[in-house]
N, C-alpha and C positions, 0 to 999 in steps of 0.2 A: 685753577682748573675751570674748564668750561663743560657744562653738562647739557646733553641733548636727550630729551625724553621723546620716545616714539612708541608706536604700537597700539595706540588707542583706536577705537572704532565702535561700530554698532554691532551688538550681539543680542540674541534672545536670552531670556532668563534660563539658566542652566548651562549656558555655553561657556567658552573659555577665551581668554586673550592672554597674550604675553607682552608686557611692557618692557622696554629697554631704556636704560639710562647709560648713554655712551659718554665717556669722559675723554677730554683732550687737554693737552698741556701739562698733564701730570699723571702719575700712576694712581689708579683708583683704589688700589690696596693701601694707599696712605691715608685713606679717608674712612670715616664711618658714614655710611650711606643709608638714607631713609627714603621711603616713599610716603607721601601724604596725599590725602584726598580732600579737595576743597568742597566744603558744604555749601548749600544754598545761601547760608548767612556769611559766606566768605571766610569761615574759619578753616584751618587746615588740620585735619585729623590724622594722627599717626596711623599708618597701615602696616608697615613692615620695615625692618632695619637689618643691616649687616655691618658688623664692625670691621675695622681694618684687619683684625685677627681672624675674621671669618665666623664669629658668633652671630646667630640670627635671632630675631625677635619678631613676633607677629601680634597684632592687635587681637583681642579676644574674638572680635566679630568675624575675623577671617581665618581663625585657626581651623585647620583641616581642609581648607579650600584654597588658600593662597600659599605660595612659597616664594622665598627670595634667594637668589643665588648670584654668584659673581664669576666672571670669566676673565682671568688676568690677561690672556692672550688678546681678547677683544677689548680689554680695558672697559668693561661694561658690567653693570648690575642689572639683573632681570627680576621682574615680578610676574610670576606665573599665577594667573587668576583662573580658577576653575569653579564650576557650579555657581556662576555669577547670579546675583540677585539684583532686583531693581534698586535696592538700597546702596549697592556698590557703585552706582552711576555717579559721575562727576569728573572734574578735572584732576588728574593725578600729576603730582610734581615730585621730582627727585631732588634730594637735598644732600649735600656732602659737608662734613666738617673734618678738617685736617686733624689727625690724631695727636699731633704735637702742638701746632700753633693754635688750634681750635678755630681757625678762620673758617667762615661759613660761605657756602655757595648754593644758589638755587638754579635749577634748570627751568626752562619753559614747560608749561603743562601740556599734557596730552589728554584729550577728551575720551571718556568711556561712556557709552550710552547703552543701557540695558533695557530692553523692552519686555513687557510681561506677556 
């Protein structure tokens, strides 16, 4: 599967963005899909995830502000980010792992900039 992340941009604190992770080459529902944010030290912190079965999980730091969803028709996973904080800024990556083979894939990142 190939993953294409998009939707990043510049937003003021308190604003919203929606990131998209579009899959091609395979059905995204065959994968557990996560969003990660790359920190200034180049670590990738878990932000949100959705399993192939549709179960969702959010990092504590984004509970109540972010949500993750999937659109089978668009073969995409979305990260809705509301009430953005400056700490949310960074490069966001989508990641997919096949539910059976456990093969892993990364998409290219999309940059989120949040101004105070």
